[in-house]
Backbone of each chain as nested JSON, in Angstrom:
{
  "chains": [
    {"id": "A", "residues": [
      {"number": 1, "name": "MET", "atoms": {"N": [-4.128, 26.612, 59.213], "CA": [-3.196, 27.29, 60.113], "C": [-1.968, 27.737, 59.335]}},
      {"number": 2, "name": "GLN", "atoms": {"N": [-1.505, 28.949, 59.59], "CA": [-0.343, 29.447, 58.878], "C": [0.922, 28.764, 59.374]}},
      {"number": 3, "name": "LYS", "atoms": {"N": [1.833, 28.486, 58.434], "CA": [3.114, 27.905, 58.805], "C": [4.072, 29.004, 59.216]}},
      {"number": 4, "name": "PRO", "atoms": {"N": [4.973, 28.695, 60.133], "CA": [6.015, 29.689, 60.43], "C": [6.885, 29.866, 59.203]}},
      {"number": 5, "name": "PRO", "atoms": {"N": [7.58, 30.999, 59.076], "CA": [8.368, 31.286, 57.88], "C": [9.349, 30.187, 57.517]}},
      {"number": 6, "name": "SER", "atoms": {"N": [9.942, 29.521, 58.512], "CA": [10.944, 28.508, 58.214], "C": [10.349, 27.299, 57.507]}},
      {"number": 7, "name": "GLU", "atoms": {"N": [9.053, 27.129, 57.596], "CA": [8.413, 25.975, 56.976], "C": [7.767, 26.305, 55.639]}},
      {"number": 8, "name": "LEU", "atoms": {"N": [7.852, 27.564, 55.245], "CA": [7.218, 27.935, 53.994], "C": [7.921, 27.28, 52.813]}},
      {"number": 9, "name": "GLU", "atoms": {"N": [7.125, 26.785, 51.909], "CA": [7.687, 26.209, 50.7], "C": [7.905, 27.33, 49.689]}},
      {"number": 10, "name": "VAL", "atoms": {"N": [9.122, 27.485, 49.214], "CA": [9.441, 28.554, 48.276], "C": [9.683, 27.945, 46.898]}},
      {"number": 11, "name": "ARG", "atoms": {"N": [8.897, 28.358, 45.936], "CA": [9.058, 27.883, 44.568], "C": [9.155, 29.082, 43.64]}},
      {"number": 12, "name": "PRO", "atoms": {"N": [9.89, 28.967, 42.565], "CA": [9.973, 30.09, 41.623], "C": [8.578, 30.505, 41.163]}},
      {"number": 13, "name": "GLY", "atoms": {"N": [8.341, 31.773, 41.167], "CA": [7.068, 32.278, 40.688], "C": [5.958, 32.214, 41.711]}},
      {"number": 14, "name": "THR", "atoms": {"N": [6.288, 31.775, 42.907], "CA": [5.266, 31.667, 43.944], "C": [5.428, 32.779, 44.966]}},
      {"number": 15, "name": "ASN", "atoms": {"N": [4.368, 33.499, 45.208], "CA": [4.416, 34.521, 46.244], "C": [4.347, 33.862, 47.613]}},
      {"number": 16, "name": "VAL", "atoms": {"N": [5.295, 34.149, 48.444], "CA": [5.27, 33.583, 49.783], "C": [5.006, 34.662, 50.821]}},
      {"number": 17, "name": "PHE", "atoms": {"N": [4.79, 35.87, 50.326], "CA": [4.533, 36.951, 51.262], "C": [3.449, 37.843, 50.688]}},
      {"number": 18, "name": "SER", "atoms": {"N": [2.579, 38.256, 51.547], "CA": [1.488, 39.108, 51.12], "C": [1.648, 40.486, 51.741]}},
      {"number": 19, "name": "TRP", "atoms": {"N": [1.177, 41.491, 51.045], "CA": [1.156, 42.814, 51.652], "C": [0.004, 42.932, 52.611]}},
      {"number": 20, "name": "GLY", "atoms": {"N": [-0.685, 41.812, 52.742], "CA": [-1.613, 41.679, 53.848], "C": [-2.975, 42.28, 53.622]}},
      {"number": 21, "name": "LYS", "atoms": {"N": [-3.589, 42.551, 54.718], "CA": [-4.978, 42.972, 54.714], "C": [-5.071, 44.379, 55.287]}},
      {"number": 22, "name": "VAL", "atoms": {"N": [-5.811, 45.212, 54.602], "CA": [-6.042, 46.574, 55.082], "C": [-7.519, 46.717, 55.435]}},
      {"number": 23, "name": "ILE", "atoms": {"N": [-7.785, 47.173, 56.625], "CA": [-9.165, 47.425, 57.049], "C": [-9.271, 48.898, 57.425]}},
      {"number": 24, "name": "VAL", "atoms": {"N": [-10.236, 49.565, 56.838], "CA": [-10.463, 50.972, 57.156], "C": [-11.831, 51.1, 57.834]}},
      {"number": 25, "name": "LYS", "atoms": {"N": [-11.811, 51.49, 59.09], "CA": [-13.056, 51.698, 59.83], "C": [-13.331, 53.195, 59.937]}},
      {"number": 26, "name": "ILE", "atoms": {"N": [-14.586, 53.532, 59.812], "CA": [-14.971, 54.94, 59.79], "C": [-16.022, 55.206, 60.862]}},
      {"number": 27, "name": "ARG", "atoms": {"N": [-15.765, 56.241, 61.659], "CA": [-16.777, 56.784, 62.577], "C": [-17.002, 58.234, 62.184]}},
      {"number": 28, "name": "VAL", "atoms": {"N": [-18.251, 58.63, 62.157], "CA": [-18.572, 60.001, 61.754], "C": [-19.143, 60.766, 62.946]}},
      {"number": 29, "name": "TRP", "atoms": {"N": [-18.561, 61.916, 63.197], "CA": [-19.055, 62.815, 64.24], "C": [-20.011, 63.821, 63.619]}},
      {"number": 30, "name": "ARG", "atoms": {"N": [-21.234, 63.874, 64.162], "CA": [-22.21, 64.855, 63.684], "C": [-22.282, 65.994, 64.695]}},
      {"number": 31, "name": "GLU", "atoms": {"N": [-21.765, 67.112, 64.277], "CA": [-21.65, 68.255, 65.192], "C": [-23.015, 68.716, 65.694]}},
      {"number": 32, "name": "LYS", "atoms": {"N": [-23.977, 68.701, 64.803], "CA": [-25.313, 69.179, 65.178], "C": [-25.941, 68.302, 66.244]}},
      {"number": 33, "name": "GLU", "atoms": {"N": [-25.688, 67.007, 66.14], "CA": [-26.294, 66.06, 67.088], "C": [-25.369, 65.731, 68.257]}},
      {"number": 34, "name": "GLN", "atoms": {"N": [-24.129, 66.152, 68.133], "CA": [-23.144, 65.902, 69.195], "C": [-23.018, 64.415, 69.521]}},
      {"number": 35, "name": "ARG", "atoms": {"N": [-22.878, 63.611, 68.472], "CA": [-22.684, 62.178, 68.708], "C": [-21.944, 61.531, 67.535]}},
      {"number": 36, "name": "TRP", "atoms": {"N": [-21.329, 60.379, 67.849], "CA": [-20.623, 59.601, 66.834], "C": [-21.551, 58.59, 66.2]}},
      {"number": 37, "name": "TYR", "atoms": {"N": [-21.338, 58.308, 64.912], "CA": [-22.041, 57.239, 64.215], "C": [-21.013, 56.264, 63.669]}},
      {"number": 38, "name": "GLU", "atoms": {"N": [-21.248, 54.989, 63.893], "CA": [-20.398, 53.958, 63.302], "C": [-20.846, 53.764, 61.857]}},
      {"number": 39, "name": "VAL", "atoms": {"N": [-19.888, 53.656, 60.956], "CA": [-20.202, 53.475, 59.54], "C": [-19.679, 52.126, 59.098]}},
      {"number": 40, "name": "GLU", "atoms": {"N": [-20.477, 51.405, 58.344], "CA": [-20.028, 50.122, 57.814], "C": [-18.845, 50.334, 56.906]}},
      {"number": 41, "name": "LYS", "atoms": {"N": [-17.91, 49.404, 56.954], "CA": [-16.726, 49.483, 56.107], "C": [-17.151, 49.399, 54.641]}}
    ]},
    {"id": "B", "residues": [
      {"number": 1, "name": "MET", "atoms": {"N": [-18.975, 51.395, 48.776], "CA": [-18.146, 50.217, 49.049], "C": [-16.693, 50.654, 49.174]}},
      {"number": 2, "name": "THR", "atoms": {"N": [-16.043, 50.101, 50.151], "CA": [-14.657, 50.492, 50.391], "C": [-13.702, 49.625, 49.587]}},
      {"number": 3, "name": "ALA", "atoms": {"N": [-12.756, 50.283, 48.943], "CA": [-11.626, 49.586, 48.324], "C": [-10.376, 50.141, 48.979]}},
      {"number": 4, "name": "SER", "atoms": {"N": [-9.47, 49.275, 49.336], "CA": [-8.263, 49.762, 49.986], "C": [-7.068, 48.966, 49.51]}},
      {"number": 5, "name": "SER", "atoms": {"N": [-5.902, 49.612, 49.525], "CA": [-4.716, 48.937, 49.025], "C": [-3.46, 49.516, 49.65]}},
      {"number": 6, "name": "VAL", "atoms": {"N": [-2.533, 48.626, 49.951], "CA": [-1.163, 49.075, 50.183], "C": [-0.632, 49.477, 48.818]}},
      {"number": 7, "name": "THR", "atoms": {"N": [-0.003, 50.632, 48.738], "CA": [0.45, 51.133, 47.449], "C": [1.873, 50.67, 47.139]}},
      {"number": 8, "name": "ALA", "atoms": {"N": [2.267, 50.871, 45.882], "CA": [3.647, 50.531, 45.498], "C": [4.64, 51.377, 46.294]}},
      {"number": 9, "name": "THR", "atoms": {"N": [4.318, 52.647, 46.499], "CA": [5.22, 53.478, 47.305], "C": [5.204, 53.035, 48.76]}},
      {"number": 10, "name": "GLY", "atoms": {"N": [4.087, 52.46, 49.183], "CA": [4.031, 51.907, 50.533], "C": [4.973, 50.725, 50.683]}},
      {"number": 11, "name": "ILE", "atoms": {"N": [5.062, 49.922, 49.65], "CA": [5.971, 48.777, 49.684], "C": [7.421, 49.254, 49.762]}},
      {"number": 12, "name": "THR", "atoms": {"N": [7.769, 50.283, 48.995], "CA": [9.128, 50.821, 49.098], "C": [9.375, 51.382, 50.487]}},
      {"number": 13, "name": "PHE", "atoms": {"N": [8.324, 51.901, 51.081], "CA": [8.455, 52.408, 52.45], "C": [8.833, 51.283, 53.405]}},
      {"number": 14, "name": "PHE", "atoms": {"N": [8.152, 50.144, 53.284], "CA": [8.459, 49.014, 54.169], "C": [9.906, 48.559, 53.968]}},
      {"number": 15, "name": "ILE", "atoms": {"N": [10.32, 48.482, 52.723], "CA": [11.692, 48.053, 52.426], "C": [12.691, 49.038, 53.034]}},
      {"number": 16, "name": "ASP", "atoms": {"N": [12.401, 50.319, 52.876], "CA": [13.313, 51.333, 53.423], "C": [13.326, 51.321, 54.946]}},
      {"number": 17, "name": "ARG", "atoms": {"N": [12.232, 50.918, 55.545], "CA": [12.216, 50.81, 57.006], "C": [13.189, 49.719, 57.46]}},
      {"number": 18, "name": "ILE", "atoms": {"N": [13.226, 48.647, 56.697], "CA": [14.069, 47.516, 57.087], "C": [15.547, 47.88, 57.011]}},
      {"number": 19, "name": "ASP", "atoms": {"N": [15.948, 48.584, 55.949], "CA": [17.373, 48.942, 55.859], "C": [17.636, 50.348, 56.411]}},
      {"number": 20, "name": "ASP", "atoms": {"N": [16.663, 50.89, 57.086], "CA": [16.811, 52.14, 57.826], "C": [17.171, 53.323, 56.929]}},
      {"number": 21, "name": "THR", "atoms": {"N": [16.618, 53.341, 55.732], "CA": [16.854, 54.481, 54.838], "C": [15.614, 55.367, 54.703]}},
      {"number": 22, "name": "SER", "atoms": {"N": [14.561, 55.032, 55.403], "CA": [13.361, 55.866, 55.369], "C": [13.584, 57.121, 56.199]}},
      {"number": 23, "name": "THR", "atoms": {"N": [13.171, 58.252, 55.657], "CA": [13.31, 59.512, 56.387], "C": [12.032, 59.888, 57.118]}},
      {"number": 24, "name": "ALA", "atoms": {"N": [10.99, 59.083, 56.953], "CA": [9.718, 59.399, 57.601], "C": [9.824, 59.206, 59.107]}},
      {"number": 25, "name": "THR", "atoms": {"N": [9.349, 60.182, 59.824], "CA": [9.366, 60.087, 61.283], "C": [7.964, 60.114, 61.868]}},
      {"number": 26, "name": "ASN", "atoms": {"N": [7.005, 60.498, 61.051], "CA": [5.634, 60.609, 61.53], "C": [4.674, 60.03, 60.497]}},
      {"number": 27, "name": "PHE", "atoms": {"N": [3.501, 59.662, 60.961], "CA": [2.47, 59.161, 60.054], "C": [1.296, 60.124, 60.05]}},
      {"number": 28, "name": "TRP", "atoms": {"N": [0.725, 60.3, 58.863], "CA": [-0.342, 61.271, 58.67], "C": [-1.498, 60.641, 57.915]}},
      {"number": 29, "name": "ILE", "atoms": {"N": [-2.683, 61.139, 58.204], "CA": [-3.87, 60.724, 57.467], "C": [-4.474, 61.961, 56.821]}},
      {"number": 30, "name": "ALA", "atoms": {"N": [-4.845, 61.806, 55.546], "CA": [-5.457, 62.908, 54.798], "C": [-6.69, 62.375, 54.079]}},
      {"number": 31, "name": "TRP", "atoms": {"N": [-7.639, 63.25, 53.817], "CA": [-8.856, 62.805, 53.148], "C": [-9.101, 63.616, 51.891]}},
      {"number": 32, "name": "GLY", "atoms": {"N": [-10.054, 63.094, 51.066], "CA": [-10.348, 63.77, 49.819], "C": [-11.746, 63.458, 49.338]}},
      {"number": 33, "name": "THR", "atoms": {"N": [-12.078, 64.059, 48.191], "CA": [-13.437, 63.958, 47.653], "C": [-13.485, 63.166, 46.354]}},
      {"number": 34, "name": "GLY", "atoms": {"N": [-12.389, 62.496, 46.017], "CA": [-12.313, 61.874, 44.693], "C": [-12.439, 60.366, 44.655]}},
      {"number": 35, "name": "GLY", "atoms": {"N": [-13.143, 59.776, 45.572], "CA": [-13.224, 58.319, 45.583], "C": [-14.123, 57.721, 44.531]}},
      {"number": 36, "name": "SER", "atoms": {"N": [-15.149, 58.477, 44.123], "CA": [-16.096, 57.908, 43.159], "C": [-15.895, 58.437, 41.749]}},
      {"number": 37, "name": "SER", "atoms": {"N": [-14.958, 59.338, 41.568], "CA": [-14.716, 59.876, 40.233], "C": [-13.978, 58.856, 39.378]}},
      {"number": 38, "name": "THR", "atoms": {"N": [-13.846, 59.119, 38.11], "CA": [-13.146, 58.197, 37.223], "C": [-11.729, 57.961, 37.736]}},
      {"number": 39, "name": "GLY", "atoms": {"N": [-11.393, 56.688, 37.89], "CA": [-10.074, 56.362, 38.421], "C": [-9.943, 56.574, 39.908]}},
      {"number": 40, "name": "GLY", "atoms": {"N": [-11.058, 56.791, 40.579], "CA": [-11.004, 57.102, 42.004], "C": [-10.881, 55.895, 42.917]}},
      {"number": 41, "name": "THR", "atoms": {"N": [-11.226, 54.716, 42.404], "CA": [-11.145, 53.509, 43.233], "C": [-9.692, 53.224, 43.584]}},
      {"number": 42, "name": "ALA", "atoms": {"N": [-9.458, 52.906, 44.846], "CA": [-8.089, 52.706, 45.33], "C": [-7.416, 51.518, 44.642]}},
      {"number": 43, "name": "THR", "atoms": {"N": [-6.161, 51.726, 44.244], "CA": [-5.342, 50.658, 43.678], "C": [-3.926, 50.79, 44.226]}},
      {"number": 44, "name": "ALA", "atoms": {"N": [-3.124, 49.765, 43.967], "CA": [-1.735, 49.778, 44.438], "C": [-0.901, 50.831, 43.726]}},
      {"number": 45, "name": "ALA", "atoms": {"N": [-1.374, 51.327, 42.59], "CA": [-0.608, 52.321, 41.833], "C": [-0.801, 53.736, 42.364]}},
      {"number": 46, "name": "ASP", "atoms": {"N": [-1.688, 53.92, 43.305], "CA": [-1.975, 55.266, 43.817], "C": [-0.75, 55.863, 44.521]}},
      {"number": 47, "name": "THR", "atoms": {"N": [-0.577, 57.158, 44.341], "CA": [0.529, 57.86, 45.002], "C": [0.034, 59.001, 45.891]}},
      {"number": 48, "name": "GLY", "atoms": {"N": [-1.284, 59.143, 45.976], "CA": [-1.836, 60.207, 46.8], "C": [-3.345, 60.23, 46.635]}},
      {"number": 49, "name": "LEU", "atoms": {"N": [-3.954, 61.294, 47.121], "CA": [-5.4, 61.444, 46.994], "C": [-5.776, 61.776, 45.564]}},
      {"number": 50, "name": "LYS", "atoms": {"N": [-6.952, 61.325, 45.156], "CA": [-7.446, 61.671, 43.824], "C": [-7.843, 63.148, 43.787]}},
      {"number": 51, "name": "ALA", "atoms": {"N": [-8.521, 63.59, 44.834], "CA": [-8.925, 65.001, 44.928], "C": [-8.847, 65.417, 46.393]}},
      {"number": 52, "name": "ALA", "atoms": {"N": [-7.73, 65.985, 46.771], "CA": [-7.512, 66.352, 48.168], "C": [-8.502, 67.418, 48.613]}},
      {"number": 53, "name": "ALA", "atoms": {"N": [-9.012, 67.286, 49.82], "CA": [-9.855, 68.319, 50.409], "C": [-8.955, 69.351, 51.09]}},
      {"number": 54, "name": "THR", "atoms": {"N": [-9.563, 70.424, 51.552], "CA": [-8.765, 71.566, 52.023], "C": [-8.279, 71.43, 53.459]}},
      {"number": 55, "name": "GLU", "atoms": {"N": [-8.83, 70.484, 54.204], "CA": [-8.456, 70.372, 55.614], "C": [-7.005, 69.9, 55.766]}},
      {"number": 56, "name": "ALA", "atoms": {"N": [-6.396, 70.316, 56.86], "CA": [-5.014, 69.92, 57.138], "C": [-4.925, 68.423, 57.411]}},
      {"number": 57, "name": "PHE", "atoms": {"N": [-3.751, 67.878, 57.164], "CA": [-3.512, 66.48, 57.497], "C": [-3.619, 66.295, 59.01]}},
      {"number": 58, "name": "ALA", "atoms": {"N": [-3.996, 65.093, 59.402], "CA": [-4.08, 64.788, 60.835], "C": [-2.988, 63.792, 61.198]}},
      {"number": 59, "name": "ALA", "atoms": {"N": [-2.292, 64.082, 62.283], "CA": [-1.266, 63.155, 62.753], "C": [-1.93, 61.864, 63.205]}},
      {"number": 60, "name": "ALA", "atoms": {"N": [-1.393, 60.747, 62.729], "CA": [-1.984, 59.457, 63.071], "C": [-1.318, 58.875, 64.312]}},
      {"number": 61, "name": "ALA", "atoms": {"N": [-2.151, 58.386, 65.212], "CA": [-1.64, 57.679, 66.394], "C": [-1.399, 56.226, 66.001]}},
      {"number": 62, "name": "LEU", "atoms": {"N": [-0.184, 55.771, 66.212], "CA": [0.202, 54.419, 65.804], "C": [0.221, 53.485, 67.001]}},
      {"number": 63, "name": "SER", "atoms": {"N": [-0.346, 52.313, 66.808], "CA": [-0.254, 51.268, 67.821], "C": [-0.055, 49.929, 67.124]}},
      {"number": 64, "name": "GLN", "atoms": {"N": [0.313, 48.931, 67.895], "CA": [0.526, 47.595, 67.335], "C": [-0.336, 46.6, 68.121]}},
      {"number": 65, "name": "PRO", "atoms": {"N": [-1.58, 46.416, 67.688], "CA": [-2.484, 45.545, 68.444], "C": [-2.123, 44.068, 68.372]}},
      {"number": 66, "name": "ALA", "atoms": {"N": [-1.297, 43.69, 67.391], "CA": [-0.817, 42.317, 67.288], "C": [0.565, 42.36, 66.654]}},
      {"number": 67, "name": "VAL", "atoms": {"N": [1.324, 41.268, 66.78], "CA": [2.701, 41.291, 66.304], "C": [2.788, 41.49, 64.792]}},
      {"number": 68, "name": "ASP", "atoms": {"N": [1.731, 41.161, 64.065], "CA": [1.754, 41.306, 62.61], "C": [0.87, 42.448, 62.128]}},
      {"number": 69, "name": "THR", "atoms": {"N": [0.483, 43.318, 63.039], "CA": [-0.526, 44.333, 62.691], "C": [-0.15, 45.699, 63.234]}},
      {"number": 70, "name": "ASN", "atoms": {"N": [-0.263, 46.7, 62.376], "CA": [-0.142, 48.088, 62.808], "C": [-1.5, 48.765, 62.656]}},
      {"number": 71, "name": "GLN", "atoms": {"N": [-1.778, 49.704, 63.531], "CA": [-3.045, 50.422, 63.473], "C": [-2.798, 51.923, 63.589]}},
      {"number": 72, "name": "PHE", "atoms": {"N": [-3.441, 52.679, 62.717], "CA": [-3.269, 54.128, 62.659], "C": [-4.635, 54.78, 62.857]}},
      {"number": 73, "name": "VAL", "atoms": {"N": [-4.715, 55.738, 63.761], "CA": [-5.999, 56.381, 64.057], "C": [-5.826, 57.891, 63.998]}},
      {"number": 74, "name": "ALA", "atoms": {"N": [-6.745, 58.554, 63.308], "CA": [-6.73, 60.018, 63.268], "C": [-8.125, 60.521, 62.95]}},
      {"number": 75, "name": "THR", "atoms": {"N": [-8.395, 61.728, 63.388], "CA": [-9.694, 62.364, 63.146], "C": [-9.481, 63.67, 62.409]}},
      {"number": 76, "name": "ILE", "atoms": {"N": [-10.283, 63.875, 61.363], "CA": [-10.232, 65.127, 60.601], "C": [-11.615, 65.768, 60.66]}},
      {"number": 77, "name": "THR", "atoms": {"N": [-11.655, 67.058, 60.888], "CA": [-12.918, 67.799, 61.007], "C": [-13.127, 68.671, 59.771]}},
      {"number": 78, "name": "ALA", "atoms": {"N": [-14.344, 68.638, 59.257], "CA": [-14.668, 69.403, 58.053], "C": [-14.744, 70.896, 58.359]}},
      {"number": 79, "name": "GLY", "atoms": {"N": [-14.017, 71.681, 57.565], "CA": [-14.062, 73.135, 57.723], "C": [-15.252, 73.752, 57.03]}},
      {"number": 80, "name": "THR", "atoms": {"N": [-15.746, 73.037, 56.015], "CA": [-16.951, 73.437, 55.285], "C": [-17.698, 72.172, 54.895]}},
      {"number": 81, "name": "GLY", "atoms": {"N": [-18.922, 72.314, 54.431], "CA": [-19.686, 71.155, 53.997], "C": [-19.054, 70.504, 52.773]}},
      {"number": 82, "name": "LYS", "atoms": {"N": [-18.965, 69.169, 52.763], "CA": [-18.369, 68.445, 51.643], "C": [-18.647, 66.963, 51.787]}},
      {"number": 83, "name": "THR", "atoms": {"N": [-18.434, 66.224, 50.708], "CA": [-18.6, 64.772, 50.756], "C": [-17.246, 64.112, 50.623]}},
      {"number": 84, "name": "ILE", "atoms": {"N": [-16.846, 63.395, 51.654], "CA": [-15.533, 62.759, 51.694], "C": [-15.647, 61.318, 51.192]}},
      {"number": 85, "name": "GLU", "atoms": {"N": [-14.74, 60.948, 50.293], "CA": [-14.828, 59.639, 49.646], "C": [-13.515, 58.86, 49.647]}},
      {"number": 86, "name": "GLU", "atoms": {"N": [-12.46, 59.427, 50.187], "CA": [-11.172, 58.724, 50.093], "C": [-10.275, 59.141, 51.247]}},
      {"number": 87, "name": "VAL", "atoms": {"N": [-9.31, 58.295, 51.549], "CA": [-8.374, 58.569, 52.639], "C": [-7.031, 57.941, 52.281]}},
      {"number": 88, "name": "ILE", "atoms": {"N": [-5.969, 58.565, 52.73], "CA": [-4.64, 57.981, 52.578], "C": [-3.906, 58.032, 53.913]}},
      {"number": 89, "name": "LEU", "atoms": {"N": [-3.005, 57.096, 54.061], "CA": [-2.028, 57.1, 55.146], "C": [-0.667, 57.309, 54.508]}},
      {"number": 90, "name": "PHE", "atoms": {"N": [0.089, 58.255, 55.018], "CA": [1.416, 58.457, 54.456], "C": [2.426, 58.776, 55.543]}},
      {"number": 91, "name": "GLY", "atoms": {"N": [3.668, 58.514, 55.224], "CA": [4.748, 58.81, 56.145], "C": [5.369, 60.143, 55.787]}},
      {"number": 92, "name": "GLY", "atoms": {"N": [5.766, 60.896, 56.773], "CA": [6.363, 62.199, 56.505], "C": [7.162, 62.671, 57.692]}},
      {"number": 93, "name": "THR", "atoms": {"N": [7.436, 63.948, 57.694], "CA": [8.159, 64.539, 58.815], "C": [7.158, 65.004, 59.866]}},
      {"number": 94, "name": "SER", "atoms": {"N": [7.65, 65.639, 60.903], "CA": [6.755, 66.114, 61.958], "C": [5.936, 67.316, 61.525]}},
      {"number": 95, "name": "THR", "atoms": {"N": [6.287, 67.902, 60.384], "CA": [5.544, 69.057, 59.891], "C": [5.15, 68.858, 58.434]}},
      {"number": 96, "name": "ALA", "atoms": {"N": [4.622, 67.696, 58.12], "CA": [4.268, 67.387, 56.728], "C": [3.27, 68.403, 56.189]}},
      {"number": 97, "name": "THR", "atoms": {"N": [3.574, 68.935, 55.022], "CA": [2.671, 69.887, 54.397], "C": [2.208, 69.426, 53.029]}},
      {"number": 98, "name": "SER", "atoms": {"N": [2.784, 68.35, 52.518], "CA": [2.337, 67.823, 51.241], "C": [2.59, 66.328, 51.193]}},
      {"number": 99, "name": "VAL", "atoms": {"N": [1.776, 65.649, 50.395], "CA": [1.932, 64.203, 50.262], "C": [3.002, 63.894, 49.225]}},
      {"number": 100, "name": "ALA", "atoms": {"N": [3.114, 64.741, 48.214], "CA": [4.014, 64.453, 47.108], "C": [5.451, 64.289, 47.567]}},
      {"number": 101, "name": "SER", "atoms": {"N": [5.821, 65.035, 48.596], "CA": [7.198, 64.964, 49.045], "C": [7.413, 63.848, 50.066]}},
      {"number": 102, "name": "ASN", "atoms": {"N": [6.372, 63.121, 50.325], "CA": [6.466, 62.042, 51.302], "C": [6.073, 60.737, 50.627]}},
      {"number": 103, "name": "ARG", "atoms": {"N": [5.446, 59.872, 51.355], "CA": [5.12, 58.58, 50.782], "C": [3.73, 58.126, 51.161]}},
      {"number": 104, "name": "CYS", "atoms": {"N": [2.949, 57.859, 50.128], "CA": [1.621, 57.3, 50.339], "C": [1.767, 55.798, 50.601]}},
      {"number": 105, "name": "ILE", "atoms": {"N": [1.334, 55.353, 51.739], "CA": [1.494, 53.947, 52.126], "C": [0.223, 53.154, 51.844]}},
      {"number": 106, "name": "ILE", "atoms": {"N": [-0.906, 53.718, 52.181], "CA": [-2.197, 53.05, 51.99], "C": [-3.187, 54.078, 51.469]}},
      {"number": 107, "name": "ARG", "atoms": {"N": [-4.013, 53.654, 50.519], "CA": [-5.12, 54.516, 50.086], "C": [-6.392, 53.696, 50.099]}},
      {"number": 108, "name": "ALA", "atoms": {"N": [-7.485, 54.316, 50.495], "CA": [-8.796, 53.672, 50.471], "C": [-9.808, 54.641, 49.892]}},
      {"number": 109, "name": "SER", "atoms": {"N": [-10.679, 54.111, 49.052], "CA": [-11.836, 54.873, 48.585], "C": [-13.058, 54.255, 49.267]}},
      {"number": 110, "name": "HIS", "atoms": {"N": [-13.957, 55.106, 49.697], "CA": [-15.082, 54.584, 50.465], "C": [-16.368, 55.3, 50.105]}},
      {"number": 111, "name": "GLY", "atoms": {"N": [-17.484, 54.759, 50.569], "CA": [-18.766, 55.392, 50.324], "C": [-18.766, 56.824, 50.813]}},
      {"number": 112, "name": "GLY", "atoms": {"N": [-19.356, 57.717, 50.034], "CA": [-19.319, 59.13, 50.365], "C": [-19.962, 59.441, 51.707]}},
      {"number": 113, "name": "GLN", "atoms": {"N": [-19.271, 60.248, 52.484], "CA": [-19.804, 60.721, 53.762], "C": [-20.06, 62.22, 53.626]}},
      {"number": 114, "name": "ALA", "atoms": {"N": [-21.34, 62.58, 53.569], "CA": [-21.71, 63.99, 53.44], "C": [-21.565, 64.667, 54.799]}},
      {"number": 115, "name": "LEU", "atoms": {"N": [-20.667, 65.625, 54.862], "CA": [-20.354, 66.276, 56.125], "C": [-20.753, 67.743, 56.094]}},
      {"number": 116, "name": "ALA", "atoms": {"N": [-21.238, 68.221, 57.23], "CA": [-21.481, 69.644, 57.416], "C": [-20.279, 70.231, 58.158]}},
      {"number": 117, "name": "THR", "atoms": {"N": [-20.209, 71.53, 58.207], "CA": [-19.124, 72.175, 58.951], "C": [-19.111, 71.689, 60.395]}},
      {"number": 118, "name": "GLY", "atoms": {"N": [-17.956, 71.275, 60.849], "CA": [-17.831, 70.782, 62.219], "C": [-17.999, 69.287, 62.36]}},
      {"number": 119, "name": "ASP", "atoms": {"N": [-18.574, 68.635, 61.338], "CA": [-18.623, 67.169, 61.354], "C": [-17.207, 66.63, 61.181]}},
      {"number": 120, "name": "ALA", "atoms": {"N": [-16.999, 65.402, 61.571], "CA": [-15.654, 64.835, 61.502], "C": [-15.71, 63.351, 61.179]}},
      {"number": 121, "name": "ILE", "atoms": {"N": [-14.604, 62.841, 60.692], "CA": [-14.453, 61.397, 60.498], "C": [-13.24, 60.943, 61.296]}},
      {"number": 122, "name": "GLN", "atoms": {"N": [-13.457, 59.899, 62.095], "CA": [-12.329, 59.236, 62.74], "C": [-12.004, 57.993, 61.91]}},
      {"number": 123, "name": "TYR", "atoms": {"N": [-10.799, 57.975, 61.358], "CA": [-10.352, 56.82, 60.573], "C": [-9.499, 55.906, 61.444]}},
      {"number": 124, "name": "THR", "atoms": {"N": [-9.775, 54.629, 61.357], "CA": [-8.922, 53.616, 61.967], "C": [-8.452, 52.708, 60.842]}},
      {"number": 125, "name": "ILE", "atoms": {"N": [-7.186, 52.832, 60.511], "CA": [-6.618, 52.052, 59.403], "C": [-5.755, 50.952, 60.006]}},
      {"number": 126, "name": "THR", "atoms": {"N": [-6.141, 49.727, 59.741], "CA": [-5.439, 48.571, 60.292], "C": [-4.76, 47.813, 59.155]}},
      {"number": 127, "name": "HIS", "atoms": {"N": [-3.491, 47.559, 59.322], "CA": [-2.719, 46.845, 58.298], "C": [-2.071, 45.623, 58.92]}},
      {"number": 128, "name": "GLN", "atoms": {"N": [-2.484, 44.464, 58.431], "CA": [-1.93, 43.201, 58.908], "C": [-1.112, 42.572, 57.782]}},
      {"number": 129, "name": "MET", "atoms": {"N": [0.085, 42.142, 58.093], "CA": [0.942, 41.467, 57.106], "C": [1.127, 40.027, 57.544]}},
      {"number": 130, "name": "PHE", "atoms": {"N": [1.129, 39.114, 56.554], "CA": [1.241, 37.698, 56.911], "C": [1.758, 36.916, 55.709]}},
      {"number": 131, "name": "PRO", "atoms": {"N": [2.41, 35.785, 55.952], "CA": [2.839, 34.94, 54.846], "C": [1.643, 34.233, 54.241]}},
      {"number": 132, "name": "THR", "atoms": {"N": [1.708, 33.958, 52.963], "CA": [0.597, 33.271, 52.296], "C": [0.931, 31.805, 52.067]}}
    ]}
  ]
}
């Protein structure tokens, strides 16, 4: 479980913050078939 | 395979948002064909698309599905047949015409999507920030 910021232990050289997680989801529209396709990330 | 990264310019964007010095008022999504070329895999050093395609940028709809998460959604339609391999999210003005004058926040390279004229990709870019 993540600790709230006030409980984070801060030490020199230790990253206490992350730029986090990026998820890119893609759906493709096929004009000829007139439908969407879900694409795996 | 998808590789995605918050970029260094994206980090400056977040910092500027906090002290209210960011001039970006809108978010845009753009796509390109350079995801599999040499140096095409997304990294934090990216400042834009590797090989921009000709289609106009799409305004991204922003929502906050969780307190630590932003989500950007936009759809771009192919004007001609092409294989799309990369996408960026950037901040700009309401009439953004170039990425260079704005800020690339996130870039992703992904498996090529071969598109015919009129085909489209809807991108949903989700960014969650959290303490480690």
